[in-house]
Phi, psi and omega in degrees: 000139180291171183273011174291157183304133176286149182263123185242138170250138180257134175244100182099121179229050173282206187300304180291323178303319179283302196276333178268331191237300185300319179306325182274313181295327182266010183286149177304330182292340178249013184296333177277351182259325182208161175226121174278107189268338183197156174230150171243125184209127186288347177260101190297323179294317177298316180303316181294318180295315180296316180298321180294319180296318187261007175067038181267130193289322190226146177233148177225159180274332184230159176291332177299316178296318179302309185289330181287336189246352184239144173260103190247155171265337183196162180234138170246120184236100178263101187223160174302136185296340178282002174250355186300320182297333178273317189275311189298319175301327176292319179293325182296339180296339178290343177071023179237159181301147181233138170248127174231163173289164174281163342286179182297327182191173180272355177209158179296320179299316179294321177297319178295322178297319178295316180297316178300318180296321180293319180292317181298325183261011174055046176227189179216159183235123174263134180260146187281056173273078190295339182298332177293337182263359175296135180305326179290321178292318178300317178295313180301317180299318178299317180296312182301313180294324177294317178296320178295321181291315187278329184073007185299327184249023177080194182275154171295132186253325192190146171229135176232125172250145178222131175214083175289152178300142180194199182275085185286343181277319177050049179064017182287350178259024188299331182245024181295128174272112183264169180210140176265004180298140178292143179281340186080182181266103181265133181282139176251165174296152173302148176295155177305131186278358179251017179223147170281175186300319182294316180294319178299322178297317177297319178300312181295322176297315181299310183292330179293320185267322193241005179293335174301317182289322175303319181285316181296327178300313178297320181300315181287323177295320186079018177199169182287165177209168177227151182282132181245344179202140173238112182297127180302333179284354180064032178258325190233131176247122183242137181216166173225137182282172181302329179265005175098009180286122177286144185217147175224149168241117175270126185259244187276062179289332175201175180236150168237152185258319180235034181213168175223122187233075180256135183214163172221136183233119182244110185259132170249174182296329186233032178165179178209163172238121181245121185244129174242128186249141179284171175304143187306323184255011176297145189255135177053041179223114177277173172287180179234151182233145167228127184236122176256126174241117181223075187287349181078197180057038176083356179288145180282124177299144182231134172248127184242135174234092185296146171269123187249155183294153180281070180229127180274159188298320183296320179293316180294327176298317177301317179295320179296324177295315180301315180298321179293321177298321180284347183083016182275337182201154176290148174295141182302324182207125182251173186304318181303321179288326176297323176295321177298324179301313183284338172292318176298316180298321178296320179293321176300314180296322179298316178292323180298317183288339176278338186296000000 
């Protein structure tokens, strides 16, 4: 594909559609990389207001109208994940790359349907695990892989992720265009057929809040893992990687009201990588890193805190999607791994209900 701006169509411009995604894809800083040429939004007044703000030429009420009338290079579809199984296979028929929010779907069956549709239509789906695109995470991943390759700091020993509830918006919706227009009756995917209503509710809450950590854990490990314990208090998720590395996800151990305190700690025998991530919709703020190197044999231990560019994860995620559409770099996370995430979540819920 040439280096002219790729043409993107948006399906849905609600709160996350605007503030997490459209704001970045339509920003002047990415104008040479992509052009949002049209949006599909079932609320016509909202669609017109959003299009006017971002200089988008055409609006449609449905994704069918959008696809029938536009020649696109890619689609961004920010929708409730419980609708993905109905919507994404329809979008996949266009045969072009798709970006959706996490998780891939509200059930394993719906996720399998989405993956099959992408394969059948010879396209791919990137999932919105924006934490992988934070400059601090990208730096941490490079360090971790180098340490694993060189063995200089011993073996990976342990990973701990923590994400207590807090202010995840961090004023990131300050310019959100809202609408009182009715949404109408939107069809959702069928509920998981292997759960009763109460269990399905717990499952959806878990994947909505913690699927990012389920995914980030695998990313930092660099290998698959399985759940080994689900704390009945719903505070601790325990897993072991394929090579035996113990891992934990700390969930609602405490709450913050006007702060966001998310972290990842990756321990090796002779050092660690400590990652602190900002609120998901915080603007122009990367994560922070602390790296301890203590190789022993008389060497002086060193603690490094890299200075990272003022780029937020959502903006960098948009650029990573554009690069993937152009074939310049692999997408950070594709549908097969997203399906594995919800399988892990299902196993956690199964263990939780047995506890």
